[in-house]
DRENMISE-633396 format. One record per atom (N, C-alpha, C, O, CB): x, y, z; atom name. Coordinates in Angstrom, 3 decimals. Atoms other than C-alpha are relative to their C-alpha. Glycine has a CB too. Layout:
+----------+----------+----------+------+
!       xx !       yy !       zz ! atom !
+----------+----------+----------+------+
!        X !        Y !        Z !   CA !
...
+----------+----------+----------+------+
# end
This chain:
+----------+----------+----------+------+
!       xx !       yy !       zz ! atom !
+----------+----------+----------+------+
!   -0.691 !    0.916 !   -0.898 !    N !
!   -4.230 !   -2.348 !  -23.350 !   CA !
!    1.425 !    0.479 !    0.259 !    C !
!    1.892 !    0.468 !    1.398 !    O !
!    0.010 !   -1.421 !   -0.583 !   CB !
!   -1.357 !   -0.505 !   -0.168 !    N !
!   -0.746 !   -0.936 !  -24.003 !   CA !
!    0.027 !    1.215 !    0.907 !    C !
!    0.925 !    1.353 !    1.738 !    O !
!    0.607 !    0.345 !   -1.349 !   CB !
!    0.069 !   -1.211 !   -0.800 !    N !
!   -1.776 !    2.383 !  -22.450 !   CA !
!   -0.169 !   -0.329 !    1.483 !    C !
!    0.454 !    0.305 !    2.334 !    O !
!   -1.149 !    0.886 !   -0.480 !   CB !
!    0.200 !    0.402 !   -1.390 !    N !
!   -2.983 !    0.664 !  -19.269 !   CA !
!    1.285 !   -0.576 !    0.576 !    C !
!    1.632 !   -0.273 !    1.717 !    O !
!   -1.140 !   -1.026 !    0.109 !   CB !
!   -1.260 !    0.565 !   -0.470 !    N !
!    0.275 !   -1.299 !  -18.982 !   CA !
!    1.028 !    1.096 !    0.247 !    C !
!    1.782 !    1.037 !    1.218 !    O !
!    0.541 !   -1.014 !   -1.009 !   CB !
!   -0.935 !   -1.113 !   -0.176 !    N !
!    2.268 !    1.898 !  -19.426 !   CA !
!   -0.351 !    0.794 !    1.252 !    C !
!    0.538 !    1.187 !    2.007 !    O !
!   -0.009 !    0.921 !   -1.237 !   CB !
!    0.436 !   -0.708 !   -1.207 !    N !
!    0.182 !    3.640 !  -16.741 !   CA !
!    0.310 !   -0.803 !    1.248 !    C !
!    0.751 !   -0.238 !    2.249 !    O !
!   -1.495 !    0.301 !   -0.065 !   CB !
!   -0.294 !    0.855 !   -1.149 !    N !
!    0.563 !    0.673 !  -14.382 !   CA !
!    1.479 !    0.073 !    0.356 !    C !
!    1.835 !    0.193 !    1.529 !    O !
!   -0.405 !   -1.455 !   -0.290 !   CB !
!   -1.441 !   -0.062 !   -0.242 !    N !
!    4.345 !    0.735 !  -14.797 !   CA !
!    0.398 !    1.369 !    0.526 !    C !
!    1.238 !    1.474 !    1.419 !    O !
!    0.779 !   -0.320 !   -1.282 !   CB !
!   -0.293 !   -1.363 !   -0.448 !    N !
!    4.434 !    4.517 !  -14.375 !   CA !
!   -0.408 !    0.173 !    1.463 !    C !
!    0.355 !    0.720 !    2.259 !    O !
!   -0.731 !    1.037 !   -0.891 !   CB !
!    0.460 !   -0.087 !   -1.387 !    N !
!    2.372 !    4.315 !  -11.171 !   CA !
!    0.907 !   -0.797 !    0.923 !    C !
!    1.246 !   -0.335 !    2.012 !    O !
!   -1.444 !   -0.500 !    0.122 !   CB !
!   -0.853 !    0.844 !   -0.821 !    N !
!    4.526 !    1.482 !   -9.854 !   CA !
!    1.331 !    0.693 !    0.264 !    C !
!    1.818 !    0.712 !    1.395 !    O !
!    0.227 !   -1.359 !   -0.677 !   CB !
!   -1.281 !   -0.685 !   -0.144 !    N !
!    7.719 !    3.426 !  -10.495 !   CA !
!   -0.112 !    1.204 !    0.927 !    C !
!    0.821 !    1.482 !    1.680 !    O !
!    0.519 !    0.439 !   -1.363 !   CB !
!    0.203 !   -1.162 !   -0.859 !    N !
!    6.299 !    6.504 !   -8.745 !   CA !
!   -0.080 !   -0.401 !    1.467 !    C !
!    0.320 !    0.374 !    2.336 !    O !
!   -1.267 !    0.744 !   -0.406 !   CB !
!    0.248 !    0.399 !   -1.376 !    N !
!    5.469 !    4.526 !   -5.610 !   CA !
!    1.118 !   -0.822 !    0.616 !    C !
!    1.146 !   -1.010 !    1.833 !    O !
!   -1.262 !   -0.769 !    0.070 !   CB !
!   -1.012 !    0.925 !   -0.511 !    N !
!    8.519 !    2.289 !   -5.297 !   CA !
!    0.828 !    0.577 !    1.138 !    C !
!    1.242 !   -0.169 !    2.025 !    O !
!    0.912 !   -0.411 !   -1.111 !   CB !
!   -0.848 !   -0.604 !   -1.018 !    N !
!   10.445 !    4.752 !   -3.138 !   CA !
!   -0.777 !    0.585 !    1.179 !    C !
!   -0.176 !    1.066 !    2.139 !    O !
!    0.833 !    1.071 !   -0.622 !   CB !
!    0.797 !   -0.587 !   -1.078 !    N !
!    7.548 !    5.885 !   -0.947 !   CA !
!    0.053 !   -0.860 !    1.257 !    C !
!   -0.097 !   -2.080 !    1.181 !    O !
!   -1.450 !    0.181 !   -0.449 !   CB !
!    0.122 !    0.759 !   -1.244 !    N !
!    7.690 !    4.892 !    2.710 !   CA !
!   -1.459 !   -0.406 !    0.217 !    C !
!   -2.374 !    0.198 !   -0.343 !    O !
!    0.521 !    0.831 !    1.206 !   CB !
!    1.336 !    0.543 !   -0.224 !    N !
!    4.695 !    2.914 !    3.971 !   CA !
!   -0.984 !    1.080 !    0.440 !    C !
!   -2.086 !    1.169 !   -0.103 !    O !
!    0.055 !   -1.106 !    1.043 !   CB !
!    0.929 !   -0.986 !   -0.573 !    N !
!    3.166 !    5.795 !    5.955 !   CA !
!   -0.502 !    0.991 !   -1.042 !    C !
!   -1.679 !    1.353 !   -1.040 !    O !
!    0.672 !    0.756 !    1.136 !   CB !
!    0.408 !   -0.954 !    1.038 !    N !
!    3.134 !    8.177 !    2.994 !   CA !
!   -0.878 !   -0.686 !   -1.045 !    C !
!   -1.898 !   -0.136 !   -1.458 !    O !
!    1.239 !    0.631 !   -0.675 !   CB !
!    0.800 !    0.739 !    0.979 !    N !
!    1.849 !    5.559 !    0.546 !   CA !
!   -1.392 !   -0.286 !    0.545 !    C !
!   -2.383 !   -0.158 !   -0.174 !    O !
!    0.695 !   -1.314 !   -0.386 !   CB !
!    1.291 !    0.310 !   -0.614 !    N !
!   -0.909 !    4.570 !    2.996 !   CA !
!   -0.865 !    1.256 !    0.101 !    C !
!   -2.069 !    1.204 !   -0.148 !    O !
!    0.203 !   -0.622 !    1.395 !   CB !
!    0.756 !   -1.260 !   -0.090 !    N !
!   -1.916 !    8.214 !    3.551 !   CA !
!   -0.542 !    0.400 !   -1.372 !    C !
!   -1.678 !    0.860 !   -1.485 !    O !
!    0.892 !    1.133 !    0.573 !   CB !
!    0.465 !   -0.308 !    1.352 !    N !
!   -2.107 !    8.746 !   -0.215 !   CA !
!   -1.140 !   -0.925 !   -0.409 !    C !
!   -2.099 !   -0.490 !   -1.048 !    O !
!    1.154 !   -0.112 !   -1.003 !   CB !
!    1.063 !    0.955 !    0.304 !    N !
!   -4.207 !    5.599 !   -0.563 !   CA !
!   -1.295 !    0.395 !    0.701 !    C !
!   -2.367 !    0.356 !    0.098 !    O !
!    0.415 !   -1.420 !    0.414 !   CB !
!    1.192 !   -0.449 !   -0.731 !    N !
!   -6.596 !    6.823 !    2.143 !   CA !
!   -0.631 !    1.217 !   -0.665 !    C !
!   -1.855 !    1.307 !   -0.761 !    O !
!    0.356 !    0.328 !    1.454 !   CB !
!    0.505 !   -1.198 !    0.660 !    N !
!   -6.899 !   10.181 !    0.354 !   CA !
!   -0.723 !   -0.359 !   -1.298 !    C !
!   -1.769 !    0.214 !   -1.604 !    O !
!    1.146 !    0.978 !   -0.282 !   CB !
!    0.643 !    0.431 !    1.248 !    N !
!   -7.719 !    8.459 !   -2.946 !   CA !
!   -1.359 !   -0.637 !    0.305 !    C !
!   -2.345 !   -0.363 !   -0.378 !    O !
!    0.909 !   -1.004 !   -0.772 !   CB !
!    1.268 !    0.645 !   -0.365 !    N !
!  -10.391 !    6.340 !   -1.264 !   CA !
!   -1.029 !    1.046 !    0.392 !    C !
!   -2.184 !    0.979 !   -0.030 !    O !
!    0.206 !   -1.003 !    1.155 !   CB !
!    0.925 !   -1.059 !   -0.424 !    N !
!  -11.923 !    9.417 !    0.365 !   CA !
!   -0.492 !    0.796 !   -1.204 !    C !
!   -1.672 !    1.134 !   -1.290 !    O !
!    0.680 !    0.941 !    1.018 !   CB !
!    0.371 !   -0.747 !    1.205 !    N !
!  -11.889 !   11.256 !   -2.963 !   CA !
!   -1.004 !   -0.793 !   -0.831 !    C !
!   -2.002 !   -0.239 !   -1.292 !    O !
!    1.250 !    0.328 !   -0.843 !   CB !
!    0.911 !    0.825 !    0.793 !    N !
!  -13.547 !    8.351 !   -4.780 !   CA !
!   -1.371 !   -0.123 !    0.656 !    C !
!   -2.387 !   -0.218 !   -0.034 !    O !
!    0.596 !   -1.384 !   -0.210 !   CB !
!    1.268 !    0.153 !   -0.711 !    N !
!  -16.214 !    8.076 !   -2.086 !   CA !
!   -0.797 !    1.295 !    0.103 !    C !
!   -2.021 !    1.250 !    0.219 !    O !
!    0.256 !   -0.533 !    1.376 !   CB !
!    0.709 !   -1.236 !   -0.303 !    N !
!  -17.053 !   11.764 !   -1.720 !   CA !
!   -0.088 !    0.996 !   -1.144 !    C !
!   -0.945 !    1.879 !   -1.113 !    O !
!    0.645 !    0.651 !    1.138 !   CB !
!   -0.026 !   -1.005 !    1.056 !    N !
!  -16.268 !   13.655 !   -4.919 !   CA !
!   -0.518 !   -0.555 !   -1.314 !    C !
!   -0.338 !   -1.729 !   -1.638 !    O !
!    1.406 !    0.533 !   -0.184 !   CB !
!    0.465 !    0.354 !    1.345 !    N !
!  -17.891 !   13.618 !   -8.313 !   CA !
!    1.157 !    0.179 !   -0.965 !    C !
!    1.701 !    1.275 !   -1.095 !    O !
!   -1.228 !    0.871 !   -0.433 !   CB !
!   -1.089 !   -0.024 !    0.965 !    N !
!  -15.275 !   12.765 !  -10.907 !   CA !
!   -0.504 !   -0.549 !   -1.327 !    C !
!   -1.492 !   -1.280 !   -1.386 !    O !
!    1.217 !   -0.814 !    0.511 !   CB !
!    0.328 !    0.587 !    1.298 !    N !
!  -15.399 !   12.001 !  -14.598 !   CA !
!    0.410 !   -1.469 !    0.034 !    C !
!    1.151 !   -1.903 !    0.915 !    O !
!    0.714 !    0.763 !   -1.177 !   CB !
!   -0.342 !    1.419 !    0.090 !    N !
!  -15.132 !    8.377 !  -15.608 !   CA !
!    1.510 !   -0.171 !   -0.134 !    C !
!    2.098 !   -1.025 !    0.530 !    O !
!   -0.725 !   -0.661 !   -1.193 !   CB !
!   -1.446 !    0.107 !    0.204 !    N !
!  -11.545 !    8.904 !  -16.801 !   CA !
!    0.765 !    0.337 !    1.279 !    C !
!    1.729 !   -0.351 !    1.617 !    O !
!    0.446 !    0.925 !   -1.140 !   CB !
!   -0.656 !   -0.353 !   -1.263 !    N !
!  -10.538 !   10.641 !  -13.544 !   CA !
!   -0.165 !   -1.105 !    1.040 !    C !
!    0.759 !   -1.416 !    1.791 !    O !
!   -0.566 !    1.318 !    0.544 !   CB !
!    0.272 !    1.086 !   -0.938 !    N !
!  -12.160 !    7.870 !  -11.538 !   CA !
!    0.885 !   -1.202 !   -0.289 !    C !
!    1.441 !   -1.804 !    0.630 !    O !
!   -1.474 !   -0.404 !   -0.062 !   CB !
!   -0.838 !    1.137 !    0.380 !    N !
!  -10.308 !    5.184 !  -13.471 !   CA !
!    1.461 !    0.273 !    0.356 !    C !
!    2.151 !   -0.608 !    0.869 !    O !
!   -0.138 !   -0.297 !   -1.509 !   CB !
!   -1.392 !   -0.346 !   -0.328 !    N !
!   -6.986 !    7.019 !  -13.056 !   CA !
!    0.240 !   -0.072 !    1.510 !    C !
!    1.265 !   -0.592 !    1.953 !    O !
!    0.344 !    1.414 !   -0.523 !   CB !
!   -0.129 !    0.076 !   -1.461 !    N !
!   -7.549 !    7.388 !   -9.303 !   CA !
!   -0.017 !   -1.452 !    0.471 !    C !
!    0.756 !   -1.841 !    1.346 !    O !
!   -1.132 !    0.792 !    0.686 !   CB !
!    0.075 !    1.412 !   -0.366 !    N !
!   -8.527 !    3.735 !   -9.055 !   CA !
!    1.315 !   -0.713 !   -0.296 !    C !
!    1.817 !   -1.473 !    0.532 !    O !
!   -1.148 !   -0.685 !   -0.746 !   CB !
!   -1.272 !    0.626 !    0.375 !    N !
!   -5.381 !    2.649 !  -10.916 !   CA !
!    1.122 !    0.424 !    0.940 !    C !
!    1.941 !   -0.398 !    1.348 !    O !
!    0.366 !    0.357 !   -1.445 !   CB !
!   -1.027 !   -0.483 !   -0.928 !    N !
!   -3.199 !    4.825 !   -8.710 !   CA !
!   -0.195 !   -0.630 !    1.372 !    C !
!    0.773 !   -1.034 !    2.016 !    O !
!   -0.037 !    1.541 !    0.107 !   CB !
!    0.287 !    0.624 !   -1.285 !    N !
!   -4.920 !    3.488 !   -5.608 !   CA !
!    0.387 !   -1.471 !    0.017 !    C !
!    0.930 !   -1.968 !    1.003 !    O !
!   -1.468 !    0.149 !    0.335 !   CB !
!   -0.358 !    1.417 !    0.095 !    N !
!   -4.454 !   -0.081 !   -6.766 !   CA !
!    1.518 !   -0.181 !    0.083 !    C !
!    2.008 !   -1.088 !    0.755 !    O !
!   -0.538 !   -0.605 !   -1.315 !   CB !
!   -1.458 !    0.056 !   -0.045 !    N !
!   -0.754 !    0.545 !   -7.320 !   CA !
!    0.519 !    0.280 !    1.412 !    C !
!    1.418 !   -0.412 !    1.891 !    O !
!    0.601 !    1.002 !   -0.993 !   CB !
!   -0.387 !   -0.304 !   -1.383 !    N !
!   -0.404 !    2.132 !   -3.864 !   CA !
!   -0.322 !   -1.157 !    0.930 !    C !
!    0.468 !   -1.483 !    1.816 !    O !
!   -0.703 !    1.267 !    0.486 !   CB !
!    0.392 !    1.133 !   -0.827 !    N !
!   -2.262 !   -0.773 !   -2.300 !   CA !
!    1.011 !   -1.131 !   -0.117 !    C !
!    1.440 !   -1.690 !    0.892 !    O !
!   -1.393 !   -0.492 !   -0.392 !   CB !
!   -0.980 !    1.074 !    0.208 !    N !
!    0.112 !   -3.318 !   -3.848 !   CA !
!    1.354 !    0.371 !    0.605 !    C !
!    2.047 !   -0.484 !    1.156 !    O !
!    0.158 !   -0.300 !   -1.504 !   CB !
!   -1.250 !   -0.457 !   -0.595 !    N !
!    3.088 !   -1.220 !   -2.751 !   CA !
!   -0.044 !   -0.151 !    1.520 !    C !
!    0.921 !   -0.619 !    2.125 !    O !
!    0.277 !    1.464 !   -0.386 !   CB !
!    0.148 !    0.135 !   -1.453 !    N !
!    1.782 !   -1.112 !    0.843 !   CA !
!    0.048 !   -1.470 !    0.422 !    C !
!    0.690 !   -1.811 !    1.415 !    O !
!   -1.321 !    0.642 !    0.467 !   CB !
!   -0.014 !    1.435 !   -0.310 !    N !
!    1.178 !   -4.869 !    0.836 !   CA !
!    1.409 !   -0.549 !   -0.109 !    C !
!    1.841 !   -1.330 !    0.738 !    O !
!   -0.945 !   -0.774 !   -0.939 !   CB !
!   -1.384 !    0.451 !    0.151 !    N !
!    4.697 !   -5.463 !   -0.469 !   CA !
!    0.857 !    0.439 !    1.180 !    C !
!    1.656 !   -0.343 !    1.694 !    O !
!    0.594 !    0.534 !   -1.304 !   CB !
!   -0.777 !   -0.500 !   -1.133 !    N !
!    6.169 !   -3.272 !    2.276 !   CA !
!   -0.347 !   -0.750 !    1.288 !    C !
!    0.537 !   -1.058 !    2.088 !    O !
!   -0.243 !    1.502 !    0.186 !   CB !
!    0.408 !    0.754 !   -1.187 !    N !
!    4.137 !   -5.066 !    4.946 !   CA !
!    0.553 !   -1.420 !   -0.035 !    C !
!    0.984 !   -1.943 !    0.992 !    O !
!   -1.528 !   -0.034 !    0.114 !   CB !
!   -0.567 !    1.344 !    0.132 !    N !
!    5.247 !   -8.454 !    3.609 !   CA !
!    1.497 !    0.004 !    0.287 !    C !
!    2.010 !   -0.911 !    0.931 !    O !
!   -0.263 !   -0.557 !   -1.404 !   CB !
!   -1.426 !   -0.110 !   -0.279 !    N !
!    8.870 !   -7.313 !    3.700 !   CA !
!    0.257 !    0.183 !    1.498 !    C !
!    1.184 !   -0.409 !    2.050 !    O !
!    0.605 !    1.167 !   -0.786 !   CB !
!   -0.151 !   -0.223 !   -1.437 !    N !
!    8.451 !   -6.086 !    7.286 !   CA !
!   -0.265 !   -1.295 !    0.769 !    C !
!    0.453 !   -1.614 !    1.717 !    O !
!   -0.954 !    1.115 !    0.479 !   CB !
!    0.310 !    1.268 !   -0.657 !    N !
!    6.858 !   -9.385 !    8.308 !   CA !
!    1.158 !   -0.984 !   -0.143 !    C !
!    1.514 !   -1.680 !    0.809 !    O !
!   -1.286 !   -0.606 !   -0.583 !   CB !
!   -1.128 !    0.890 !    0.225 !    N !
!    9.726 !  -11.312 !    6.748 !   CA !
!    1.185 !    0.386 !    0.886 !    C !
!    1.836 !   -0.482 !    1.467 !    O !
!    0.410 !    0.025 !   -1.475 !   CB !
!   -1.097 !   -0.456 !   -0.859 !    N !
!   12.282 !   -9.184 !    8.594 !   CA !
!   -0.244 !   -0.379 !    1.455 !    C !
!    0.676 !   -0.800 !    2.156 !    O !
!    0.179 !    1.516 !   -0.121 !   CB !
!    0.332 !    0.358 !   -1.388 !    N !
!   10.462 !   -9.769 !   11.888 !   CA !
!    0.172 !   -1.495 !    0.212 !    C !
!    0.699 !   -1.921 !    1.240 !    O !
!   -1.446 !    0.425 !    0.348 !   CB !
!   -0.168 !    1.455 !   -0.103 !    N !
!   10.362 !  -13.513 !   11.242 !   CA !
!    1.471 !   -0.369 !    0.059 !    C !
!    1.861 !   -1.263 !    0.811 !    O !
!   -0.672 !   -0.709 !   -1.184 !   CB !
!   -1.428 !    0.278 !   -0.006 !    N !
!   14.079 !  -13.477 !   10.517 !   CA !
!    0.620 !    0.378 !    1.347 !    C !
!    1.508 !   -0.317 !    1.840 !    O !
!    0.697 !    0.755 !   -1.140 !   CB !
!   -0.546 !   -0.453 !   -1.281 !    N !
!   14.787 !  -11.564 !   13.727 !   CA !
!   -0.442 !   -0.870 !    1.169 !    C !
!    0.295 !   -1.025 !    2.143 !    O !
!   -0.409 !    1.430 !    0.255 !   CB !
!    0.534 !    0.775 !   -1.120 !    N !
!   12.616 !  -13.775 !   15.924 !   CA !
!    0.198 !   -1.495 !   -0.178 !    C !
!   -0.236 !   -2.285 !    0.661 !    O !
!   -1.466 !    0.296 !    0.178 !   CB !
!   -0.233 !    1.430 !    0.214 !    N !
!   13.679 !  -17.084 !   14.477 !   CA !
!   -1.020 !   -0.587 !   -0.933 !    C !
!   -1.024 !   -0.288 !   -2.127 !    O !
!   -0.020 !   -0.750 !    1.313 !   CB !
!    0.918 !    0.744 !    0.868 !    N !
!   10.867 !  -19.255 !   13.213 !   CA !
!   -1.322 !    0.707 !   -0.252 !    C !
!   -2.198 !    0.127 !   -0.893 !    O !
!   -0.274 !   -1.339 !    0.593 !   CB !
!    1.234 !   -0.712 !    0.277 !    N !
!    8.135 !  -16.651 !   13.144 !   CA !
!   -0.376 !    0.923 !    1.135 !    C !
!    0.320 !    1.013 !    2.147 !    O !
!   -1.118 !   -0.973 !   -0.264 !   CB !
!    0.492 !   -0.939 !   -0.994 !    N !
!    6.169 !  -14.115 !   15.091 !   CA !
!   -0.635 !   -0.788 !    1.138 !    C !
!   -1.547 !   -1.586 !    0.923 !    O !
!   -1.016 !    1.001 !   -0.623 !   CB !
!    0.567 !    0.698 !   -1.153 !    N !
!    5.452 !  -15.372 !   18.576 !   CA !
!   -1.002 !    0.913 !    0.703 !    C !
!   -0.931 !    2.138 !    0.600 !    O !
!    1.120 !   -0.449 !    0.984 !   CB !
!    0.988 !   -0.766 !   -0.750 !    N !
!    2.538 !  -14.309 !   20.735 !   CA !
!    0.693 !    0.711 !    1.152 !    C !
!    1.569 !    0.154 !    1.814 !    O !
!   -1.140 !   -0.915 !    0.523 !   CB !
!   -0.568 !   -0.799 !   -1.081 !    N !
!    3.396 !  -11.583 !   23.188 !   CA !
!   -0.977 !   -0.047 !    1.172 !    C !
!   -2.170 !    0.213 !    1.012 !    O !
!    0.274 !    1.484 !   -0.458 !   CB !
!    0.835 !    0.021 !   -1.193 !    N !
!    2.097 !  -11.982 !   26.713 !   CA !
!    0.509 !    1.054 !    0.965 !    C !
!    1.696 !    1.089 !    1.289 !    O !
!   -0.006 !   -1.405 !    0.663 !   CB !
!   -0.362 !   -1.045 !   -0.951 !    N !
!    2.084 !   -9.041 !   29.077 !   CA !
!   -0.270 !   -0.508 !    1.401 !    C !
!   -1.369 !   -0.974 !    1.704 !    O !
!   -0.784 !    1.313 !   -0.274 !   CB !
!    0.123 !    0.463 !   -1.380 !    N !
!    2.700 !   -9.921 !   32.711 !   CA !
!    0.226 !    1.193 !    0.920 !    C !
!    1.338 !    1.711 !    1.014 !    O !
!    1.017 !   -1.155 !    0.311 !   CB !
!   -0.096 !   -1.166 !   -0.886 !    N !
!    1.957 !   -7.129 !   35.197 !   CA !
!    0.752 !   -0.299 !    1.276 !    C !
!    1.191 !    0.638 !    1.944 !    O !
!   -1.373 !    0.508 !    0.341 !   CB !
!   -0.615 !    0.368 !   -1.271 !    N !
!    3.494 !   -9.044 !   38.116 !   CA !
!    1.516 !    0.135 !    0.003 !    C !
!    2.128 !   -0.021 !    1.060 !    O !
!   -0.371 !   -1.403 !    0.347 !   CB !
!   -1.467 !   -0.093 !    0.052 !    N !
!    7.091 !   -8.542 !   36.966 !   CA !
!    0.492 !    1.346 !    0.430 !    C !
!    1.700 !    1.586 !    0.443 !    O !
!    0.503 !   -0.292 !   -1.386 !   CB !
+----------+----------+----------+------+
# end
């Protein structure tokens, strides 16, 4: 249990500074690897843990972006309507 917590913290620290696009690309690569390559159980678990950490990092970044947009637009994201007649 201690080892998993240490790995989780290590993964989190590695991803904290990654921009969304890089973290998302790494997450996609991990998913592709898990789906297409034969890995040992330990390698699979490590990839899964890293992917889980990247996923949470991406979600956090998206939530922060949504909050910033809400702050900029007032009370929330409004629907955008495109009018060709203008």
